[in-house]
C-alpha positions as CSV (number, residue, x, y, z in Angstrom):
1,M,23.8,-1.1,3.3
2,S,22.4,-4.0,1.1
3,V,19.1,-6.1,2.4
4,L,18.4,-10.1,1.7
5,V,14.5,-10.5,0.4
6,I,13.2,-14.0,0.3
7,A,9.7,-14.4,-1.1
8,K,8.1,-17.8,-0.5
9,F,5.1,-18.0,-2.9
10,Q,2.6,-20.8,-3.3
11,G,1.0,-21.8,-6.1
12,D,1.0,-24.3,-9.3
13,T,4.6,-25.0,-9.5
14,A,3.8,-26.9,-13.2
15,K,2.6,-23.4,-14.7
16,F,5.5,-21.8,-13.4
17,R,8.1,-23.8,-14.7
18,R,6.2,-23.4,-18.2
19,S,6.2,-19.6,-17.8
20,L,10.0,-19.6,-17.3
21,V,10.3,-20.8,-20.9
22,D,7.1,-19.4,-22.7
23,R,7.0,-16.2,-21.3
24,A,10.8,-15.0,-21.0
25,D,10.7,-12.0,-22.5
26,E,8.7,-11.0,-19.4
27,F,10.9,-12.2,-16.8
28,E,13.9,-10.3,-18.5
29,Q,11.8,-7.5,-19.1
30,T,10.8,-7.5,-15.0
31,T,15.0,-8.1,-14.3
32,D,15.6,-4.8,-16.4
33,Q,13.1,-2.9,-14.5
34,A,14.5,-4.6,-11.2
35,R,17.7,-3.9,-11.5
36,A,16.9,0.0,-12.6
37,A,14.4,0.3,-9.0
38,G,18.0,-1.1,-7.0
39,G,17.9,-4.8,-7.5
40,I,21.3,-6.5,-7.2
41,H,21.0,-10.2,-7.2
42,H,17.8,-12.5,-8.0
43,R,17.3,-16.1,-8.5
44,F,14.4,-18.4,-8.0
45,G,13.8,-22.4,-6.2
46,I,10.9,-24.3,-7.1
47,G,9.6,-26.5,-3.8
48,D,6.6,-28.7,-3.1
49,G,3.7,-26.6,-4.1
50,F,5.9,-23.0,-4.0
51,V,8.3,-20.8,-5.3
52,L,11.4,-19.2,-3.1
53,V,12.5,-15.9,-4.6
54,V,15.7,-14.8,-3.5
55,D,17.2,-11.1,-3.9
56,E,19.2,-8.7,-2.6
57,W,18.3,-4.8,-3.0
58,E,19.9,-1.7,-2.4
59,S,17.3,-1.2,0.7
60,V,14.4,-1.8,1.7
61,E,12.7,0.9,0.2
62,K,13.1,0.0,-3.2
63,F,12.2,-3.6,-3.0
64,Q,8.9,-2.4,-1.7
65,Q,8.4,0.0,-4.2
66,F,8.9,-2.2,-7.1
67,F,6.6,-4.8,-5.5
68,A,4.3,-2.6,-5.1
69,N,3.7,-2.3,-8.5
70,P,0.7,-3.5,-9.9
71,E,1.6,-4.8,-12.8
72,L,4.4,-6.9,-11.3
73,Q,1.2,-8.1,-9.2
74,A,-0.9,-9.1,-11.8
75,F,2.2,-10.9,-14.0
76,I,3.4,-13.1,-10.6
77,G,-0.6,-14.4,-10.3
78,S,-0.4,-14.8,-14.1
79,V,2.8,-17.3,-13.8
80,G,1.3,-19.2,-11.1
81,A,1.2,-17.3,-7.8
82,E,-1.6,-18.3,-5.4
83,P,-4.0,-15.1,-4.6
84,G,-2.5,-13.3,-1.5
85,P,0.4,-12.1,-0.1
86,P,3.5,-14.0,0.0
87,E,5.7,-15.1,3.3
88,I,8.6,-12.5,2.8
89,T,11.6,-12.1,5.0
90,I,13.9,-9.3,4.5
91,A,17.7,-9.2,6.2
92,E,20.2,-6.9,6.4
93,A,22.9,-8.5,4.0
94,V,26.8,-8.7,5.7
95,S,29.9,-10.2,4.5
96,S,31.8,-13.6,6.5
97,P,34.9,-15.1,5.6
98,D,32.7,-17.9,4.5
99,Q,30.8,-16.2,1.4
100,Y,30.9,-17.1,-1.7
């Protein structure tokens, strides 16, 4: 059973947008690490003063282990996230007839 993980980080969205280009190689490395750790899907969204992360993971435990990495936490802060924990919602992923 996979899980959906939605995380909302408050922060500097202009800095985050720039980092997507200027530090693309670091984002790609993080993607490789996430996939190896149990990440299935990943997407960002940017709102007014926040970045939204929408992921699917093999399990809650695999997400938590990946997310607890101090190097990942430092990277998140360096690309614009405010200090402190993000708002995180975790839910069981289910299939539905209208899924796409």
